[in-house]
Structures are given as structure tokens and as C-alpha cells.
C-alpha positions as CSV (number, residue, x, y, z in Angstrom):
1,M,13.1,-16.1,-19.8
2,Y,10.0,-14.9,-22.0
3,A,9.8,-17.5,-25.1
4,P,7.7,-16.0,-28.0
5,D,6.4,-18.9,-29.3
6,A,4.9,-19.8,-25.5
7,P,0.7,-20.3,-26.0
8,Q,-1.2,-17.1,-24.7
9,P,-3.9,-17.9,-22.4
10,A,-7.6,-18.7,-24.3
11,A,-9.3,-15.8,-24.7
12,P,-12.1,-15.8,-21.3
13,P,-15.3,-14.4,-21.7
14,S,-15.8,-10.7,-22.0
15,G,-16.3,-8.2,-19.1
16,T,-15.1,-8.3,-15.5
17,A,-14.1,-12.2,-16.0
18,Q,-12.1,-10.9,-18.3
19,Q,-10.5,-8.4,-16.6
20,N,-9.8,-11.1,-13.6
21,S,-8.6,-14.0,-15.4
22,R,-6.1,-11.3,-17.4
23,Y,-5.1,-10.6,-14.1
24,S,-4.1,-13.8,-13.0
25,Y,-2.3,-14.4,-15.8
26,L,0.1,-11.4,-15.7
27,A,0.3,-11.7,-11.9
28,G,1.4,-15.6,-12.5
29,R,4.0,-14.3,-15.4
30,L,5.0,-12.0,-13.0
31,R,6.1,-14.4,-10.3
32,T,8.1,-16.7,-12.0
33,R,9.4,-13.3,-13.7
34,Q,8.5,-13.9,-17.4
35,I,7.0,-10.7,-17.8
36,T,7.5,-8.9,-20.8
37,M,7.3,-4.8,-20.3
38,E,3.8,-4.8,-22.5
39,E,2.6,-6.9,-20.0
40,A,3.9,-5.3,-17.2
41,T,2.8,-2.0,-17.9
42,E,-0.7,-3.4,-18.6
43,L,-0.8,-5.8,-15.2
44,F,0.2,-2.0,-14.1
45,G,-3.0,-0.5,-15.4
46,L,-5.7,-3.2,-14.2
47,M,-4.2,-2.8,-10.7
48,Q,-4.7,1.3,-10.9
49,G,-8.1,0.4,-12.5
50,M,-9.3,-2.0,-10.0
51,I,-7.9,0.2,-7.3
52,R,-10.1,3.4,-8.7
53,V,-13.0,0.9,-8.9
54,S,-12.3,0.0,-5.3
55,E,-11.7,3.9,-4.1
56,Q,-15.2,4.8,-6.0
57,A,-17.0,1.6,-4.1
58,R,-15.4,3.1,-0.6
59,I,-17.0,6.7,-1.5
60,A,-20.3,5.5,-2.2
61,L,-20.5,3.4,1.1
62,Q,-19.5,6.7,3.1
63,R,-22.0,8.5,0.9
64,S,-24.8,6.2,1.7
65,A,-24.0,6.0,5.1
66,I,-23.5,9.9,5.7
67,A,-27.4,9.6,4.0
68,A,-28.7,7.0,6.0
69,G,-27.2,8.9,9.3
70,A,-28.6,12.4,8.4
71,A,-32.4,10.1,7.4
72,T,-31.9,8.7,11.0
73,S,-31.2,12.3,12.5
74,T,-33.9,13.8,11.2
75,E,-36.3,11.1,12.6
76,T,-35.5,12.0,16.1
77,P,-36.1,14.4,17.8
78,A,-33.5,14.3,20.9
79,V,-30.1,16.1,20.2
80,A,-27.7,14.1,19.4
81,P,-24.1,14.9,21.4
82,R,-22.0,16.5,19.0
83,T,-18.3,15.4,18.2
84,P,-15.7,17.2,16.7
85,P,-14.5,16.6,13.6
86,M,-11.8,13.6,12.8
87,A,-8.7,15.2,11.1
88,S,-7.8,15.0,7.7
89,G,-5.2,12.0,8.1
90,S,-6.5,8.6,10.4
91,S,-4.7,7.6,13.3
92,D,-3.5,4.4,11.0
93,D,-1.8,7.1,9.3
94,L,-0.1,9.3,11.8
95,F,0.7,5.3,13.4
96,L,2.5,4.5,10.0
97,V,4.6,7.7,10.1
98,G,5.6,7.5,13.8
99,L,7.6,4.2,12.6
100,L,8.9,5.5,9.5
101,A,10.5,8.4,12.1
102,M,11.5,5.7,14.7
103,G,13.0,3.7,11.8
104,A,14.6,6.6,10.1
105,G,15.7,8.1,14.3
106,A,17.3,4.4,14.7
107,G,18.9,4.0,11.3
108,L,20.6,7.7,12.5
109,M,21.8,6.7,15.8
110,A,23.1,3.3,14.3
111,A,25.6,5.1,12.1
112,M,26.6,7.6,14.7
113,A,27.3,4.8,16.9
114,K,29.6,3.7,13.7
115,R,30.9,6.6,13.3
116,L,32.1,6.9,16.5
117,Q,33.4,3.4,17.4
118,D,35.7,4.5,14.2
119,L,37.2,7.6,15.6
120,A,38.0,6.1,19.2
121,P,41.0,4.9,18.8
122,P,41.9,1.4,19.4
123,T,42.8,-0.2,22.3
124,S,44.6,-4.0,22.4
125,G,47.1,-5.8,24.6
126,A,49.8,-5.5,22.7
127,Q,50.4,-1.9,23.0
128,S,50.2,-1.7,26.8
129,R,53.6,-3.5,26.4
């Protein structure tokens, strides 16, 4: 379990290297199930920060791709065929929702089959004598 006298890691350099080092340390503590509540909160904060940075980078990449597409479309004199806008959910999201629905349906079917099996009268060879 948690040992308060366990040596703490040496202070790594500042910036991203420090965050990566701290994340690795906390993830290791989580894997060995020796993490405190404070460390778990810190790990959660680091993970949320990583997600935030990743999302900002994705948005910036999308904006630059849109700007590059707009620049090439203004240079091209021919009219490009217009495609309908995509729905807010991607096909991956719809696939996951479908899987979830299939799993829920299979669970309901199994529960109903079990209930019907429990309601059916028992048939055994001893009753026919």
C-alpha cells in the first residue's frame, strides 16, 4: 500500500518534460495500486490537460485545413461539386451507438429467456411414473 517514507522522484526539468515525468510516475503508482487520493486527483488533472491540448491541436489543424481548402478553391476557376454537410455525429459515433443498442437488446433477450425458462413447468422423468 502507500508508504509515506517511500522516496519521491527527483524533480525533473520544468515544462512539458516535468508534466510527462509526473504523469509517468503517477500512472506507475496507479498500476501498482499504490496511489493516494491526492495523487489520483493530480493524475486526473494532468489527463484532462492532455485532452484539452489535444483537442486544441485538432481544432487548429481543422482550421488550417479549411483555410487551405478555401485558398485552393479561390485559385481554381472551375466550380467544384458541392457535397452535403456532414451530420454532427460521425459514422464512428453511430457505429458505437449501434453496438450499445445491440448489447442492450441482447441483454434484454437473455433476461426474458431466463424468465420464461423459470416460469415453464419442470419436466423430469420421475413425474411420468
